[in-house]
VMD Tcl script that draws the C-alpha trace (Angstrom):
set ca {
  {-28.77 272.56 -73.24}
  {-31.92 271.32 -72.52}
  {-34.21 269.94 -73.50}
  {-35.03 271.05 -76.70}
  {-37.20 269.22 -78.89}
  {-39.67 271.14 -81.23}
  {-37.22 274.23 -80.37}
  {-36.07 275.63 -83.86}
  {-32.57 275.96 -84.03}
  {-32.82 279.96 -83.44}
  {-34.82 279.32 -80.68}
  {-32.11 277.93 -78.96}
  {-29.38 280.22 -80.14}
  {-31.59 283.19 -78.47}
  {-31.44 280.64 -75.26}
  {-27.47 280.72 -75.68}
  {-27.26 284.30 -75.92}
  {-28.98 284.97 -72.24}
  {-26.76 282.44 -70.91}
  {-23.50 284.13 -72.11}
  {-25.08 287.49 -71.17}
  {-26.71 285.31 -67.42}
  {-22.63 285.07 -66.73}
  {-21.31 287.98 -67.38}
  {-20.19 287.37 -71.20}
  {-20.36 290.81 -73.63}
  {-21.78 288.10 -75.95}
  {-21.22 285.86 -78.76}
  {-17.97 285.02 -80.09}
  {-19.23 285.23 -83.45}
  {-22.47 283.96 -85.56}
  {-24.64 281.01 -84.69}
  {-22.91 277.90 -86.29}
  {-26.04 275.09 -85.14}
  {-26.69 272.00 -87.68}
  {-29.51 269.73 -87.12}
  {-30.50 266.33 -88.87}
  {-29.06 266.34 -92.44}
  {-27.81 269.77 -91.64}
  {-25.30 268.11 -89.89}
  {-23.48 267.34 -92.80}
  {-22.11 271.04 -93.58}
  {-19.23 272.55 -91.35}
  {-20.13 275.68 -90.32}
  {-24.05 275.68 -91.48}
  {-25.51 279.25 -90.33}
  {-29.30 279.50 -91.94}
  {-30.39 278.65 -88.47}
  {-34.12 278.11 -89.38}
  {-34.98 274.88 -89.23}
  {-37.27 273.07 -86.70}
  {-35.46 269.88 -84.10}
  {-37.57 266.63 -85.10}
  {-37.46 263.64 -82.73}
  {-34.11 261.25 -83.93}
  {-32.14 263.92 -85.33}
  {-29.00 265.16 -83.60}
  {-28.33 268.46 -83.35}
  {-24.86 270.74 -83.69}
  {-24.72 272.89 -81.68}
  {-21.16 275.65 -82.64}
  {-21.97 278.40 -80.37}
  {-19.66 280.17 -77.32}
  {-19.31 283.71 -75.87}
  {-17.30 286.40 -75.70}
  {-16.11 286.74 -72.60}
  {-13.63 290.40 -71.00}
  {-12.64 290.84 -75.07}
  {-11.12 287.23 -75.16}
  {-13.23 284.93 -77.70}
  {-14.25 280.85 -77.04}
  {-15.66 278.71 -79.99}
  {-16.83 275.35 -79.12}
  {-18.90 272.70 -80.55}
  {-21.49 269.90 -79.06}
  {-23.41 267.34 -80.15}
  {-27.29 266.63 -78.44}
  {-29.81 264.51 -79.60}
  {-32.54 266.89 -80.03}
  {-34.89 264.85 -78.01}
  {-32.53 264.12 -74.87}
  {-32.04 260.86 -75.52}
  {-29.19 258.98 -78.55}
  {-30.93 256.07 -80.48}
  {-28.54 253.43 -80.51}
  {-27.27 254.65 -83.56}
  {-26.67 257.32 -82.51}
  {-25.08 255.91 -80.36}
  {-22.54 253.65 -81.74}
  {-21.91 256.65 -84.33}
  {-21.32 259.36 -81.81}
  {-19.43 256.97 -79.26}
  {-16.74 255.56 -81.67}
  {-16.24 259.54 -83.38}
  {-15.67 260.23 -79.85}
  {-13.46 257.69 -79.28}
  {-10.93 258.77 -81.93}
  {-11.67 262.25 -81.00}
  {-9.90 261.40 -77.46}
  {-7.75 259.51 -78.74}
  {-6.33 262.92 -80.90}
  {-7.27 265.09 -77.96}
  {-5.06 262.74 -75.32}
  {-1.99 262.94 -77.61}
  {-1.29 266.22 -77.18}
  {2.17 267.15 -75.73}
  {4.07 270.72 -74.78}
  {6.62 270.91 -76.81}
  {5.59 268.73 -79.65}
  {5.16 268.99 -82.48}
  {1.29 268.79 -83.81}
  {2.86 266.13 -86.66}
  {3.93 264.11 -84.13}
  {0.28 264.39 -81.77}
  {-1.19 262.92 -84.51}
  {1.21 260.34 -85.76}
  {0.60 259.21 -81.97}
  {-2.77 259.15 -82.40}
  {-3.48 257.51 -84.59}
  {-1.94 254.62 -82.84}
  {-4.48 255.11 -80.52}
  {-6.75 255.43 -83.03}
  {-5.77 252.45 -84.72}
  {-6.34 250.28 -81.15}
  {-9.44 251.98 -80.74}
  {-10.32 250.48 -84.64}
  {-9.69 247.27 -83.69}
  {-11.63 246.41 -80.32}
  {-14.38 248.59 -81.48}
  {-18.44 246.84 -82.09}
  {-19.92 248.04 -85.11}
  {-23.07 247.19 -86.65}
  {-23.74 249.66 -89.67}
  {-20.46 249.56 -91.51}
  {-21.30 253.04 -92.57}
  {-20.22 254.07 -89.71}
  {-17.02 252.31 -89.98}
  {-16.32 253.33 -93.41}
  {-16.29 256.35 -92.14}
  {-14.65 255.93 -88.79}
  {-12.22 254.65 -91.35}
  {-11.78 257.31 -93.40}
  {-11.43 259.91 -90.27}
  {-8.44 257.64 -89.64}
  {-7.13 257.49 -92.76}
  {-6.98 261.64 -93.03}
  {-4.94 261.52 -89.87}
  {-2.70 259.42 -91.33}
  {-2.30 261.22 -94.21}
  {-2.25 264.46 -92.97}
  {1.27 265.90 -93.89}
  {0.50 269.55 -92.24}
  {1.65 270.63 -88.79}
  {-1.56 271.75 -86.97}
  {-4.50 270.51 -85.15}
  {-6.40 273.36 -85.56}
  {-6.70 277.06 -85.27}
  {-5.66 279.31 -82.50}
  {-7.96 281.43 -80.27}
  {-7.18 284.96 -78.68}
  {-9.12 288.83 -79.59}
  {-10.30 287.40 -82.45}
  {-11.81 283.50 -82.80}
  {-9.60 282.86 -85.65}
  {-6.83 284.66 -83.92}
  {-2.63 284.72 -85.04}
  {-0.98 281.63 -86.00}
  {0.59 279.58 -84.44}
  {3.77 281.03 -83.49}
  {6.38 278.52 -84.19}
  {6.52 274.29 -84.71}
  {5.66 273.38 -81.35}
  {2.94 273.57 -79.01}
  {4.30 276.02 -76.58}
  {3.10 277.21 -73.18}
  {0.72 279.80 -73.63}
  {-0.57 279.01 -76.74}
  {-4.36 278.54 -77.08}
  {-6.03 276.67 -79.77}
  {-9.00 274.11 -80.86}
  {-8.96 270.73 -82.28}
  {-11.99 269.88 -83.83}
  {-11.99 267.58 -86.53}
  {-15.33 265.97 -88.57}
  {-16.77 263.04 -89.36}
  {-18.93 262.96 -92.49}
  {-21.40 259.55 -93.58}
  {-21.60 260.25 -97.15}
  {-24.44 258.12 -97.67}
  {-26.75 260.01 -94.98}
  {-25.39 263.55 -95.96}
  {-24.40 262.98 -91.74}
  {-22.21 265.18 -90.24}
  {-20.24 264.66 -86.56}
  {-17.64 267.68 -84.82}
  {-16.98 268.53 -81.82}
  {-14.47 271.07 -81.09}
  {-12.53 272.08 -77.79}
  {-10.79 274.54 -76.72}
  {-6.66 273.44 -75.29}
  {-4.20 275.76 -73.49}
  {-0.60 274.77 -73.85}
  {1.36 274.67 -70.46}
  {4.31 273.51 -68.53}
  {3.06 270.16 -68.14}
  {0.69 269.43 -70.90}
  {-2.09 271.08 -71.52}
  {-5.32 272.37 -70.58}
  {-8.47 271.67 -72.23}
  {-11.12 274.43 -71.03}
  {-14.33 273.18 -72.17}
  {-14.54 270.30 -70.26}
  {-17.01 271.34 -68.51}
  {-19.28 271.42 -71.38}
  {-19.87 267.33 -71.05}
  {-19.10 265.05 -74.00}
  {-19.76 261.42 -72.87}
  {-23.15 260.26 -73.83}
  {-25.02 258.92 -69.92}
  {-23.27 262.89 -69.05}
  {-25.72 264.87 -71.78}
  {-28.74 263.20 -70.93}
  {-28.27 263.35 -68.03}
  {-28.05 267.07 -67.99}
  {-30.86 267.03 -71.12}
  {-33.53 265.97 -68.00}
  {-32.75 268.81 -65.93}
  {-34.42 270.91 -68.26}
  {-32.20 274.04 -67.85}
  {-29.11 272.99 -69.05}
  {-25.63 274.66 -69.07}
  {-27.94 277.72 -67.20}
  {-28.32 276.12 -64.16}
  {-25.34 275.24 -63.71}
  {-23.48 277.58 -61.56}
  {-20.90 276.03 -60.02}
  {-18.95 274.93 -63.25}
  {-19.42 278.15 -65.41}
  {-19.02 280.16 -62.66}
  {-15.20 278.37 -62.14}
  {-14.73 277.89 -66.72}
  {-14.47 282.05 -66.27}
  {-13.00 282.70 -63.47}
}
mol new
graphics top color blue
foreach p $ca { graphics top sphere $p radius 0.5 }
foreach p [lrange $ca 0 end-1] q [lrange $ca 1 end] { graphics top cylinder $p $q radius 0.2 }
display resetview
């Protein structure tokens, strides 16, 4: 993640693979899923040929295979390094709702109960958020209702020696379970999608976000991109993440 304007998604894939191997990974855990602009609408876009344009958001879903274990992480960032005011409104409401889900995760809890707790937090976020674009508000409301009406008992897919590993071993989240959350929020009228993804390890006391070292807040994303070489030079955080 660095300044990327004028690059292509294919170039970004190559740069990522360099970083993977630079820090000891065997290579990629799965084929690159890099969507820019209106291609972000597709949940797992993988053609990877589009040129990045000023004003685009980039959805970057690509992660390494390290010591025979896979990882699966998605981040979103602006092609030219700075979020526009509209992108800030769109991204921030999604991020706050996403964090409402993540912070509701508890050990020994059923995913269905976690989603119910998350919706309470999401309702509070929605009530206090200052929307200026009705399309963003509509998309956010649809996102929340999706969780309010969800009757499944799953927050995402497990990760292990395969990026989509074996199913959850039981109805509740017990220590040692490793999975991702990756909900999507779409603006149908503009053909845009927004999706983050983190790897969650259930521990005896709660959970650990194994991908937390990859920035997710707007100020941190913009600061990292301004450094030019981004995560490739973030030695301490990368080394700490893979040990």
